[in-house]
C-alpha positions in Angstrom: 15.3 54.1 -11.7 13.5 52.0 -9.5 9.7 51.3 -11.3 6.5 50.6 -9.4 5.7 46.7 -10.8 6.9 43.7 -11.7 6.0 44.6 -15.9 10.1 44.6 -16.2 10.5 41.3 -15.1 10.6 38.1 -17.2 9.2 34.7 -15.8 8.9 32.5 -19.0 12.5 30.9 -18.0 10.6 30.2 -14.7 7.7 28.5 -16.0 7.9 24.7 -15.9 6.8 23.1 -19.2 6.7 19.5 -18.6 4.3 17.4 -16.2 4.8 15.9 -12.9 6.2 12.2 -13.2 3.5 9.8 -12.7 2.9 9.1 -9.0 2.0 5.9 -10.3 4.9 3.0 -9.3 6.1 -0.2 -11.6 4.0 -3.3 -10.4 6.4 -5.5 -8.5 8.5 -2.4 -6.9 6.4 -3.1 -3.8 5.7 -6.0 -1.9 2.7 -6.9 0.1 3.0 -8.5 3.7 0.8 -10.4 6.1 2.1 -10.8 9.8 0.6 -12.0 13.1 2.1 -10.2 15.4 1.9 -11.2 19.0 1.6 -8.8 21.7 2.4 -11.3 24.8 1.4 -9.8 28.0 2.1 -10.0 31.3 0.5 -13.5 31.9 -1.0 -14.2 28.4 -1.5 -12.7 24.9 -2.3 -11.1 21.9 -2.5 -11.8 18.3 -3.1 -9.6 15.0 -2.8 -9.4 11.7 -1.0 -6.4 10.2 -0.8 -5.8 6.0 2.1 -3.4 5.8 3.7 -3.2 2.0 7.4 -2.5 2.0 8.8 -0.1 -1.3 12.0 -0.4 -2.7 13.6 2.3 -0.7 12.4 0.2 2.2 10.1 2.1 3.6 7.1 0.3 5.5 3.5 1.3 5.0 0.7 -0.7 7.2 -2.6 -1.1 5.1 -4.9 -2.8 7.8 -5.0 -4.2 10.8 -7.5 -7.4 12.2 -8.5 -7.0 15.6 -6.4 -8.9 18.3 -7.7 -12.7 19.5 -6.6 -14.1 22.5 -4.8 -17.1 19.8 -2.3 -17.5 17.2 -4.7 -17.3 13.8 -4.9 -20.0 11.4 -3.3 -20.5 7.9 -7.3 -20.0 5.9 -8.1 -16.8 8.2 -5.1 -15.1 7.6 -5.1 -16.2 3.4 -8.6 -15.5 4.2 -8.5 -11.8 5.4 -5.2 -10.8 2.9 -7.5 -11.2 -0.1 -10.3 -9.4 1.6 -7.7 -6.8 2.4 -6.2 -6.8 -1.2 -9.4 -6.7 -2.5 -10.5 -4.0 -0.6 -7.2 -1.9 -1.3 -6.3 -3.2 -4.6 -6.3 0.9 -5.8 -4.1 2.1 -3.2 -1.7 -0.9 -3.5 -1.1 -0.9 -7.3 -0.4 3.2 -7.0 2.6 1.5 -4.0 4.2 -0.3 -6.9 2.5 -4.1 -5.8 1.8 -6.4 -8.7 -1.9 -6.7 -7.4 -2.9 -10.1 -9.6 0.5 -11.7 -8.9 0.2 -11.0 -4.9 -3.5 -11.9 -4.9 -2.9 -15.6 -6.7 0.0 -15.7 -4.6 -2.6 -16.1 -1.0 -4.4 -18.2 -3.5 -6.9 -15.8 -4.8 -9.2 -15.8 -7.9 -8.2 -13.5 -10.0 -12.1 -13.3 -11.3 -12.5 -12.5 -8.0 -10.7 -9.9 -8.1 -12.1 -8.1 -11.1 -15.7 -8.3 -9.0 -14.5 -6.1 -6.8 -14.5 -3.2 -9.7 
């Protein structure tokens, strides 16, 4: 015999009581890279800094890009740009699994500067 409602259905087994896993990855499970990419043009070229994160599955995510310029960037400029990118994106980088403090030190940063940005 058919009833008109769903009162006879037992849905207790379908309810998941466990909390979903954290979306925050383990620090150091992803790496932060900065590359001075050259784009060859017909008779010239442009360079642009590109910051990416590679996770432990090999997925590459672009975090930031500089404006293009007609010559390669200096090492000092790349370091300053990388540190600013890390400071400005540290919450996202941590969530992606980057060890922000170790990476900031690698690019010549001082940890106190990293803490000042909140």
